[in-house]
C-alpha positions in Angstrom: 29.4 -173.3 -132.7 28.4 -176.8 -131.3 30.7 -179.0 -129.7 30.0 -182.7 -129.4 30.6 -184.8 -126.4 33.3 -186.8 -128.0 35.0 -183.7 -128.9 34.7 -182.3 -125.4 36.1 -185.3 -124.0 38.8 -185.6 -126.6 39.8 -181.8 -125.6 39.7 -182.4 -121.9 41.9 -185.6 -122.3 44.4 -183.5 -124.3 44.3 -180.7 -122.1 45.0 -182.9 -119.1 47.7 -184.7 -120.9 49.5 -181.4 -122.2 49.3 -180.0 -118.4 51.0 -183.2 -117.4 53.8 -182.6 -119.6 54.3 -179.5 -117.7 56.3 -180.3 -114.3 55.7 -176.8 -112.8 51.6 -177.7 -113.2 51.8 -180.8 -110.9 50.0 -179.8 -107.8 51.3 -182.6 -105.5 54.9 -182.4 -106.9 55.0 -178.4 -106.7 53.7 -178.7 -103.0 56.3 -180.9 -102.0 59.1 -179.1 -103.9 57.9 -175.7 -102.1 57.9 -177.4 -98.9 61.3 -179.1 -99.1 62.9 -175.7 -100.7 61.7 -173.6 -97.9 62.8 -176.0 -95.2 66.2 -176.6 -96.6 66.8 -172.6 -96.9 66.1 -172.5 -93.1 69.0 -175.1 -92.2 71.6 -173.9 -94.6 74.6 -172.0 -93.5 75.9 -169.2 -95.9 78.8 -171.6 -97.3 76.0 -174.3 -97.8 73.8 -171.7 -99.6 76.7 -170.8 -101.8 77.3 -174.2 -102.8 74.0 -174.1 -104.3 74.9 -171.1 -106.5 77.9 -172.6 -108.6 79.6 -175.4 -109.9 82.2 -177.2 -108.0 85.3 -175.6 -107.1 87.4 -178.3 -108.2 85.8 -178.7 -111.6 88.9 -178.3 -113.8 90.7 -180.9 -111.7 87.5 -183.2 -112.3 87.6 -182.4 -115.9 91.3 -183.2 -116.2 90.6 -186.6 -114.6 87.7 -187.4 -116.9 89.8 -186.5 -120.0 92.7 -188.6 -118.7 90.4 -191.6 -118.7 89.0 -190.9 -122.0 85.7 -189.7 -120.8 85.9 -186.3 -122.2 83.9 -183.8 -120.4 82.7 -185.1 -117.0 79.2 -185.3 -116.0 79.4 -182.2 -113.4 77.9 -182.0 -110.2 76.2 -178.6 -109.2 75.1 -178.2 -105.4 73.7 -180.9 -103.4 74.1 -181.4 -99.6 73.7 -185.2 -98.3 73.3 -184.1 -94.7 70.6 -181.8 -95.5 68.8 -184.3 -97.9 69.2 -181.8 -101.1 70.0 -183.4 -104.3 72.6 -182.3 -106.6 72.2 -181.6 -110.3 74.6 -183.4 -112.7 75.3 -181.4 -115.6 76.3 -182.8 -119.2 76.0 -181.3 -122.6 74.9 -181.3 -125.7 72.7 -180.5 -128.6 73.5 -183.4 -130.7 74.4 -186.0 -128.1 76.2 -186.8 -124.7 79.6 -185.3 -124.5 80.7 -187.9 -121.8 82.4 -191.0 -123.1 81.5 -192.4 -126.5 77.6 -192.0 -127.0 75.0 -191.6 -130.0 75.8 -188.9 -132.4 72.8 -187.4 -133.9 72.7 -185.1 -136.7 72.8 -181.2 -135.5 69.7 -179.2 -134.7 69.6 -177.4 -138.1 69.6 -180.7 -139.8 66.7 -181.9 -137.4 65.0 -178.6 -138.0 64.8 -179.4 -141.7 62.6 -182.3 -141.1 59.7 -180.2 -139.6 59.0 -183.3 -137.8 58.3 -182.4 -134.2 57.3 -186.0 -133.4 60.7 -187.2 -134.5 62.6 -184.4 -132.5 60.7 -185.8 -129.4 62.0 -189.3 -130.0 65.5 -187.5 -130.3 64.8 -185.8 -126.8 63.8 -189.3 -125.2 67.0 -190.9 -126.6 69.3 -188.0 -125.5 67.4 -188.3 -122.0 68.2 -191.9 -121.8 71.6 -191.6 -122.8 72.2 -188.6 -120.1 70.8 -190.6 -117.4 73.0 -193.5 -118.5 76.0 -191.8 -117.7 74.4 -190.0 -114.7 73.2 -186.8 -116.0 70.1 -184.8 -114.6 70.7 -181.6 -116.5 71.4 -181.4 -120.0 72.7 -178.2 -122.1 70.3 -178.2 -124.8 68.0 -177.0 -126.6 70.1 -174.4 -128.1 67.5 -172.1 -129.5 68.9 -168.7 -130.7 67.6 -167.4 -133.8 69.5 -167.6 -137.2 69.6 -164.0 -137.8 72.2 -164.3 -140.5 73.6 -167.6 -142.1 77.3 -166.4 -141.1 76.5 -167.3 -137.2 79.3 -169.9 -136.6 76.7 -171.8 -134.2 73.9 -171.8 -137.0 74.1 -175.7 -136.8 73.3 -175.8 -133.1 69.9 -173.8 -134.0 66.7 -174.7 -135.3 66.7 -171.8 -138.1 65.4 -168.3 -138.8 61.8 -168.5 -137.5 60.7 -168.3 -133.8 57.5 -170.7 -134.3 59.5 -173.5 -136.1 62.5 -172.9 -133.3 59.8 -173.0 -130.5 58.0 -176.2 -131.5 60.9 -178.1 -132.4 63.0 -176.9 -129.1 60.1 -178.2 -127.0 59.5 -181.2 -128.8 63.4 -182.0 -128.0 63.0 -180.7 -124.3 59.8 -182.5 -123.4 61.3 -185.6 -124.6 64.4 -185.1 -122.4 62.4 -184.2 -119.4 60.1 -187.2 -120.0 63.3 -189.1 -119.0 63.7 -187.1 -115.4 66.4 -184.9 -117.1 66.2 -181.2 -116.9 66.5 -179.4 -120.2 68.1 -176.2 -120.4 66.9 -173.4 -123.1 69.9 -171.3 -124.2 71.3 -168.8 -124.7 69.0 -166.2 -123.4 69.2 -164.1 -125.5 70.0 -162.6 -128.6 73.3 -164.8 -129.0 73.3 -164.8 -132.7 76.8 -163.9 -133.5 79.8 -166.1 -132.6 83.3 -164.6 -132.9 82.4 -161.5 -130.6 79.8 -163.2 -128.3 81.9 -162.5 -125.1 81.7 -158.9 -125.4 79.3 -157.7 -128.3 76.3 -155.3 -127.4 73.3 -156.0 -129.2 71.0 -153.1 -129.2 67.3 -153.9 -129.8 64.0 -152.2 -129.7 61.1 -153.6 -127.6 59.0 -154.9 -130.4 61.9 -156.8 -132.1 62.8 -158.1 -128.8 59.5 -159.4 -127.8 58.2 -160.3 -131.4 61.2 -161.9 -133.1 63.9 -162.9 -130.5 61.9 -164.0 -127.7 58.6 -165.7 -128.5 60.3 -169.3 -128.9 61.9 -168.9 -125.4 58.4 -168.0 -124.1 56.8 -170.9 -125.9 59.2 -173.5 -123.8 58.7 -171.6 -120.6 55.2 -171.9 -120.9 55.3 -175.6 -121.4 57.6 -176.1 -118.5 61.3 -176.0 -119.7 63.4 -176.8 -116.2 66.2 -174.2 -116.8 67.5 -171.5 -119.0 71.1 -170.6 -119.4 71.9 -166.9 -120.1 74.0 -165.4 -123.0 77.6 -164.1 -122.9 76.5 -161.0 -124.8 75.2 -157.6 -123.7 71.9 -156.5 -124.4 71.1 -152.9 -124.8 74.6 -152.0 -122.7 74.3 -154.8 -119.9 75.5 -158.4 -120.1 72.8 -161.0 -119.9 73.9 -162.7 -116.9 73.2 -159.5 -114.7 70.6 -158.1 -117.1 67.4 -157.2 -114.9 65.1 -156.6 -118.1 65.6 -160.0 -119.4 66.4 -162.3 -116.1 63.9 -160.4 -113.6 61.4 -158.7 -115.7 60.8 -160.7 -118.3 61.4 -164.4 -117.4 60.1 -164.1 -113.7 57.7 -161.3 -113.6 56.0 -161.4 -117.2 56.6 -165.0 -118.0 56.4 -166.3 -114.5 59.3 -168.6 -115.1 59.7 -171.2 -112.0 62.6 -173.0 -113.0 66.4 -171.9 -112.5 68.6 -169.7 -114.4 72.4 -170.7 -114.8 75.2 -168.6 -116.7 77.3 -169.8 -119.8 80.5 -171.0 -118.6 83.5 -168.8 -117.3 82.7 -165.5 -118.8 79.0 -166.1 -118.5 78.9 -164.4 -115.0 80.6 -160.8 -114.8 79.8 -159.8 -111.3 78.5 -160.8 -107.9 76.1 -158.3 -106.3 74.4 -157.2 -109.9 74.1 -160.8 -111.1 72.6 -161.8 -107.8 70.1 -159.1 -107.9 69.2 -159.6 -111.3 68.3 -163.2 -110.6 71.2 -165.2 -111.9 70.8 -168.3 -109.9 73.9 -170.3 -110.6 77.3 -169.5 -111.7 78.5 -172.1 -114.2 81.0 -173.4 -113.9 83.2 -172.6 -110.7 82.4 -170.1 -108.3 84.4 -167.0 -109.2 82.2 -164.3 -108.7 79.9 -166.3 -106.4 82.9 -167.3 -104.1 82.4 -167.1 -100.5 85.0 -164.2 -100.3 83.1 -161.8 -102.9 79.6 -162.9 -101.4 80.5 -162.3 -98.0 82.3 -159.0 -98.6 79.1 -157.7 -100.3 77.0 -159.0 -97.3 79.1 -157.0 -94.7 79.0 -154.0 -96.9 75.2 -154.1 -97.2 74.9 -154.4 -100.9 73.7 -157.8 -100.5 71.2 -159.2 -97.6 70.5 -163.0 -96.6 67.1 -162.6 -98.1 68.8 -161.8 -101.5 70.7 -165.2 -101.3 67.6 -167.0 -99.9 65.5 -165.7 -102.9 68.2 -166.5 -105.1 68.6 -170.2 -104.1 64.8 -171.1 -103.9 64.2 -171.7 -107.5 67.3 -174.0 -108.0 66.4 -175.8 -104.9 62.5 -176.0 -105.9 63.6 -177.3 -109.5 65.7 -179.8 -107.9 62.9 -181.1 -105.5 60.3 -181.0 -108.3 62.3 -183.3 -110.5 63.4 -185.8 -107.5 59.8 -186.1 -106.8 58.5 -186.8 -110.6 61.5 -188.8 -111.8 63.5 -190.1 -108.5 66.8 -188.1 -109.9 68.6 -189.5 -106.9 68.7 -192.7 -108.7 71.2 -191.1 -111.0 72.8 -194.0 -113.4 70.1 -195.7 -115.6 72.2 -198.3 -117.6 71.2 -198.5 -121.4 70.6 -201.7 -123.1 72.1 -202.7 -126.2 68.8 -202.7 -127.8 68.6 -198.9 -126.9 71.8 -198.0 -128.4 70.9 -199.9 -131.7 67.7 -198.1 -131.6 69.5 -194.7 -131.2 71.7 -195.4 -134.0 69.0 -196.1 -136.4 67.1 -193.0 -135.0 69.9 -190.9 -135.8 69.9 -192.3 -139.4 66.2 -191.9 -139.9 66.5 -188.2 -138.8 69.4 -187.8 -141.3 67.3 -189.0 -144.0 64.4 -186.8 -143.3 66.8 -183.5 -143.1 68.0 -183.9 -146.6 66.5 -180.9 -148.6 66.3 -181.4 -152.5 66.7 -177.9 -153.7 66.9 -178.5 -157.4 65.8 -181.5 -159.5 65.8 -180.6 -163.4 64.1 -183.2 -165.7 64.1 -185.7 -162.8 67.6 -185.9 -162.8 67.5 -187.6 -159.3 67.2 -190.4 -158.3 69.4 -192.5 -160.2 67.6 -195.6 -160.7 69.4 -197.3 -163.7 71.6 -199.8 -162.3 73.6 -199.8 -165.4 74.8 -196.2 -165.0 78.4 -195.6 -164.2 78.5 -193.3 -161.2 81.4 -191.1 -160.4 81.6 -189.4 -156.7 83.9 -186.8 -156.0 84.6 -183.9 -153.6 86.6 -182.8 -150.7 84.3 -184.3 -148.2 84.5 -187.8 -149.6 86.6 -189.1 -146.9 85.5 -186.8 -144.2 83.8 -187.6 -140.7 81.5 -184.6 -141.0 79.4 -184.7 -137.9 79.6 -181.0 -136.9 82.0 -178.8 -134.9 84.3 -179.6 -132.2 82.8 -177.1 -129.8 81.0 -178.0 -126.5 78.4 -179.7 -128.5 81.0 -182.3 -129.9 79.5 -186.0 -129.2 82.3 -188.1 -129.7 80.5 -191.3 -131.1 82.0 -194.8 -131.1 82.4 -194.0 -135.2 81.5 -191.5 -137.7 80.4 -193.1 -141.3 82.1 -191.1 -144.2 80.6 -190.6 -147.5 82.7 -192.9 -149.1 82.2 -195.9 -146.9 78.3 -195.2 -147.4 78.3 -195.1 -151.2 80.7 -198.1 -151.3 78.4 -200.2 -148.9 75.1 -199.1 -150.7 77.0 -199.8 -154.2 77.9 -203.2 -153.0 74.3 -204.3 -151.5 72.5 -203.0 -154.7 75.0 -204.0 -157.4 75.4 -200.7 -158.4 79.0 -199.4 -160.4 80.2 -196.4 -158.4 84.0 -195.1 -158.7 85.8 -192.6 -156.3 88.3 -190.2 -157.4 89.9 -187.5 -155.3 89.4 -184.2 -156.6 93.3 -183.5 -156.0 93.9 -185.9 -158.8 92.8 -183.7 -161.7 94.0 -185.7 -164.7 92.4 -189.0 -163.4 89.3 -187.1 -162.4 88.9 -185.5 -165.9 89.2 -188.9 -167.4 86.8 -190.3 -165.0 84.4 -187.8 -165.5 84.0 -188.1 -169.3 83.5 -191.6 -169.0 80.8 -191.6 -166.0 77.0 -191.3 -167.0 76.5 -189.2 -163.8 78.6 -187.3 -161.2 78.3 -186.6 -157.6 80.1 -183.9 -156.4 80.3 -183.8 -152.1 80.7 -180.1 -151.4 80.7 -177.9 -148.2 82.4 -177.2 -144.9 84.8 -179.2 -142.6 84.3 -179.1 -138.9 86.7 -176.4 -138.3 85.7 -174.0 -140.5 82.6 -172.8 -138.8 81.0 -173.7 -135.1 81.4 -172.6 -131.7 84.3 -170.4 -130.9 85.8 -171.0 -127.4 88.2 -168.5 -125.8 88.9 -168.3 -122.3 90.2 -164.9 -122.5 87.2 -163.5 -124.7 89.3 -162.3 -127.4 88.4 -162.9 -131.0 90.4 -164.9 -133.6 92.8 -162.4 -135.5 92.5 -164.0 -139.0 89.1 -164.5 -139.9 89.9 -166.5 -142.9 91.7 -169.4 -140.9 90.0 -171.8 -138.4 90.5 -170.8 -134.7 92.8 -172.5 -132.2 91.5 -170.9 -129.5 91.5 -173.7 -126.7 93.2 -177.0 -126.2 91.2 -180.0 -127.0 88.7 -177.8 -129.6 89.2 -177.2 -132.8 88.4 -174.3 -135.3 85.1 -172.5 -135.2 83.6 -169.2 -135.4 81.6 -167.2 -137.8 81.4 -168.3 -141.4 83.0 -166.2 -144.0 82.5 -166.3 -147.0 78.6 -167.1 -147.3 79.5 -169.0 -150.8 81.6 -172.4 -150.9 85.0 -172.4 -150.4 86.8 -171.6 -153.6 87.9 -175.3 -153.6 84.5 -176.4 -154.1 83.4 -173.9 -156.6 86.6 -174.5 -158.7 85.9 -178.2 -158.4 82.0 -177.6 -159.4 83.3 -175.7 -162.6 86.0 -178.4 -163.5 83.5 -181.4 -163.2 80.7 -179.7 -164.9 82.9 -178.5 -167.9 83.7 -182.4 -168.3 80.4 -183.9 -167.5 77.1 -181.8 -167.4 75.1 -184.6 -165.9 76.4 -183.6 -162.3 74.6 -183.4 -158.9 76.0 -181.3 -155.9 75.5 -182.4 -152.3 76.2 -179.5 -150.1 76.9 -180.1 -146.2 77.0 -176.8 -144.1 75.6 -175.3 -141.0 73.2 -173.0 -142.5 72.5 -171.2 -146.0 75.0 -171.3 -148.7 74.9 -169.0 -151.7 74.8 -170.9 -154.7 74.6 -168.3 -157.5 78.2 -168.9 -159.0 77.2 -172.5 -160.0 73.6 -173.2 -159.3 72.6 -173.1 -163.0 75.6 -175.4 -164.0 73.9 -178.5 -162.6 70.7 -180.2 -162.8 70.3 -181.4 -159.2 71.4 -179.8 -155.9 71.0 -181.5 -152.3 71.6 -179.7 -149.0 71.9 -181.1 -145.5 73.5 -180.0 -142.2 76.1 -182.0 -140.4 74.5 -185.2 -140.3 75.7 -187.3 -137.2 77.5 -190.8 -136.9 75.2 -192.6 -139.4 73.9 -189.9 -141.5 76.4 -190.2 -144.3 74.3 -193.3 -145.6 71.4 -191.1 -145.9 73.2 -189.3 -149.0 73.2 -192.5 -151.3 69.7 -193.4 -150.1 68.5 -190.1 -151.2 70.5 -190.4 -154.6 69.5 -193.6 -155.7 65.9 -193.4 -154.6 65.6 -195.7 -151.6 64.5 -192.6 -149.7 62.2 -189.9 -151.0 63.7 -186.6 -149.6 61.0 -184.7 -147.5 63.1 -181.9 -145.7 62.3 -178.3 -145.9 64.8 -175.4 -145.5 64.6 -173.8 -141.8 66.1 -170.8 -143.3 66.2 -168.6 -146.7 68.8 -169.0 -148.9 69.4 -165.7 -150.5 70.4 -164.7 -154.2 72.7 -161.8 -152.9 74.5 -161.3 -149.5 72.8 -157.8 -149.6 69.3 -159.2 -149.1 70.8 -160.3 -145.6 70.9 -158.2 -142.4 73.9 -156.2 -141.6 76.5 -158.6 -140.1 79.7 -156.6 -139.1 83.0 -158.5 -138.5 84.3 -158.3 -134.8 82.4 -155.4 -133.8 81.8 -154.3 -130.4 78.0 -153.5 -131.1 75.2 -154.4 -133.3 71.6 -153.4 -133.8 69.2 -156.1 -134.3 66.0 -155.1 -136.3 62.6 -156.2 -136.8 63.5 -157.9 -140.3 65.5 -161.1 -141.4 65.2 -164.0 -143.2 61.9 -164.3 -145.3 60.4 -161.4 -143.5 63.4 -159.0 -144.8 62.9 -160.8 -148.2 59.1 -160.0 -148.3 59.9 -156.4 -147.0 62.5 -155.8 -150.0 60.4 -157.6 -152.4 63.1 -159.8 -153.2 62.9 -163.5 -154.3 65.0 -166.0 -152.5 67.1 -168.2 -154.5 65.2 -171.0 -152.3 62.7 -169.8 -149.8 62.3 -170.6 -146.0 60.1 -173.7 -145.7 61.0 -175.1 -149.4 62.0 -178.4 -150.4 61.2 -180.7 -153.4 60.3 -184.2 -153.4 60.5 -187.1 -156.1 56.7 -187.1 -156.0 54.2 -184.2 -156.4 51.6 -183.1 -153.9 48.5 -181.0 -154.5 47.2 -178.7 -151.4 43.8 -177.4 -151.6 43.0 -175.0 -148.6 39.2 -175.6 -148.3 38.2 -173.2 -145.6 38.3 -171.9 -142.1 35.8 -173.1 -139.3 34.2 -169.6 -139.5 35.0 -166.1 -141.2 34.9 -164.3 -137.8 36.8 -164.8 -134.7 36.7 -163.5 -131.0 39.8 -162.6 -129.2 39.7 -166.0 -127.2 38.9 -168.1 -130.3 41.2 -170.5 -132.3 41.2 -170.3 -135.8 40.9 -173.8 -137.7 42.2 -174.1 -141.2 41.3 -177.2 -143.2 42.7 -178.3 -146.2 43.2 -181.5 -148.3 46.6 -182.8 -149.3 47.0 -185.3 -151.9 50.0 -187.3 -153.5 49.6 -186.8 -157.1 52.8 -188.7 -158.3 54.2 -192.0 -158.3 56.3 -192.0 -155.0 55.4 -192.5 -151.7 56.5 -189.2 -149.7 55.9 -186.4 -147.3 54.8 -182.9 -147.5 54.9 -180.2 -144.9 51.7 -178.0 -144.8 52.4 -174.3 -143.7 50.3 -171.9 -142.6 51.4 -168.1 -142.4 49.3 -165.1 -141.3 49.6 -161.3 -142.1 47.6 -158.1 -141.8 48.1 -156.0 -144.8 46.1 -153.1 -143.6 47.6 -152.2 -140.1 48.0 -149.3 -137.7 51.5 -150.8 -136.9 54.3 -151.9 -138.8 54.2 -155.4 -139.4 55.9 -158.3 -141.3 53.8 -159.3 -144.4 53.5 -162.8 -143.1 54.6 -164.9 -140.2 54.7 -168.9 -140.0 51.9 -169.9 -137.6 51.6 -173.4 -137.9 52.6 -176.5 -139.8 52.4 -180.2 -140.2 54.1 -183.1 -141.9 51.9 -185.5 -143.7 53.1 -188.9 -145.2 51.2 -190.1 -148.3 51.2 -192.9 -150.6 50.8 -192.4 -154.3 47.1 -191.3 -155.1 46.4 -191.0 -151.5 44.9 -187.9 -149.8 44.4 -186.7 -146.4 42.3 -183.9 -144.7 44.5 -181.6 -142.4 43.1 -179.4 -139.8 45.8 -176.8 -138.5 45.2 -174.5 -135.6 46.1 -170.8 -134.6 45.0 -169.2 -131.6 43.9 -165.8 -132.1 46.4 -164.6 -129.6 49.2 -165.4 -131.7 48.1 -162.6 -134.2 48.7 -159.9 -131.3 51.8 -157.4 -131.4 54.0 -156.4 -128.6 52.9 -152.6 -127.6 56.2 -150.9 -126.4 54.4 -148.1 -124.4 51.9 -150.3 -122.8 54.5 -153.2 -122.3 51.7 -155.6 -123.1 50.2 -157.4 -126.1 47.5 -156.4 -128.5 45.3 -157.6 -131.0 44.0 -155.5 -133.6 40.7 -155.8 -135.0 39.8 -156.4 -138.6 40.8 -158.5 -141.6 43.8 -160.9 -141.6 45.2 -163.0 -144.3 46.2 -166.6 -144.0 48.7 -168.1 -146.3 48.6 -171.9 -147.0 51.1 -173.9 -148.8 54.6 -175.9 -148.8 57.0 -172.7 -148.7 57.1 -169.1 -147.7 57.4 -168.2 -151.4 54.1 -166.5 -152.7 54.0 -168.5 -155.6 53.5 -171.7 -153.3 50.6 -170.1 -151.1 46.8 -170.0 -151.3 45.3 -167.1 -149.5 42.1 -167.1 -147.1 40.7 -164.2 -145.2 39.3 -163.9 -141.8 38.3 -161.1 -139.4 38.8 -160.5 -135.8 36.0 -158.9 -134.1 35.0 -157.6 -130.4 
């Protein structure tokens, strides 16, 4: 195949640009960082070395002072030595906004994943990086990228969904944006942290293929591209806590993936030992030196369990990464004040993400949008006056304000001269009368912030009553895994009542992941889903309902018909087995249809995707498959479609998923407009992990490529290619 001079130049420039984004590929910077790290280690005393291995001893005093002055969690120094000219790292959280002071609250990651828009997520990363530097932060506790194995996972809202390819691409888009502003990103929680109530002690049993093919590829994706740090998980994997797990930290991260950054533990209970954690390669204990204290380390040095070389090897990646970012981004110049213009842009970005993250699941007879100004609209629901921007765990970004749905609808109705009425669901008689006189009804259903989310406990104990929100730690509200997977009875009862009085009813669901809707989905013509939507995101609901915004969100998870179509998720268990299948791969294996499949989402317009061809029918191991297709907007609205490519091998010597997402892109089109799209899949992405050889292998032979706008077979066209020697 011939390559034009222009194509070669474009490829060369793209390669240079891609390499430049990886801080560990900058030759000058890495030489400087290596030289400074080696020289610094030679000058440090034992106490000074230990200072680089944990957060500050007085962290809780710092935190108390920060909260006393209304700043919430402090921007916390880790290591650093002014005399020896070693920079400190300044840590701040979190996944949806800076948790120090009052900053922009963005929609939760699961909402942002529903946009399937990596460019938009990169913008969010840049904004978060700017705000982190604005408060003096140089290390940020995000992206949270554990696979959503089961919708009950309380921390689902912090994930990017059930698929490793979507997760990896969205996580790197975020991380690269953050690091572009000179702030180290943190890929967490490594690994298999997909259960919340028992996260402090649960032992996750897993085989090698499931580990490498399902639960680690997205972590490798961001490591290969230059994520600065990794945070280990609380749980055990195959009998060993993650923070002292040599298979995960030493063998996989360091040896197999050649990770050059530093590894830090999750807070407090994330480190469980001294010598085992040090020998496994846990570089930094967060947040206070408990096991990495002078007393414990000196004792192990004197007994011969540890050596000075162990400590030197341990602190090298931390120092190397700090000097690297100092060279590239002048991270010694900590605070970079944000302008009012920046803050306003971030607010608008938060709203834009919320708009793109709304998923239209059902829309019979074009019930939505409501575009008749004479219609009498009733809005009700238990979330009507709720500031629903997400849980109040470690990612809680306390913004200056949070718009409630009622305020958003009121503002929209006033500006557009619409008749919108609000009635509390608790006022049954008034609600019945209002429903019977309304032309259309909108029910706002879903979860409060304390009914699912991060579960924080300083003791590591689980909450006793799974039916009630936990109050595990002062200052943090609720959290834990979500039970049941349906809406709460309050919402299902309300939907039954309202649809009994007025069948012209749409339901908007807010939740951290999938909600099983079989009890009521056939009672309503239209259903919308969004995750927790940030400080401005409530405005997105009326904008979508009344047609100012055409929904373009796609589900980052599958919504099953029945809980039996999900993997086993025992409550309060000491051990659990993670297998090869979950989400759409499990539905494919069981030959079950989802209620709403992974990658699915409707629009107010229609799109036609025609998969034309691949660049050739036969590929060698080092090739890249190009899938060429045309997307046309055949409807009357401007809108966006997400083209998705899945790959599978129906005839294989090993067990395989029927198909896996391998590439996607989001296309914006005006009515009647069409665009040619090229999506690429490196042949190496088709490999499977060989557990005996501890390596990846690519089978020769035929593969199926599925092209469409969701994982559902009904929405997919099939092309066939062959891999040859």
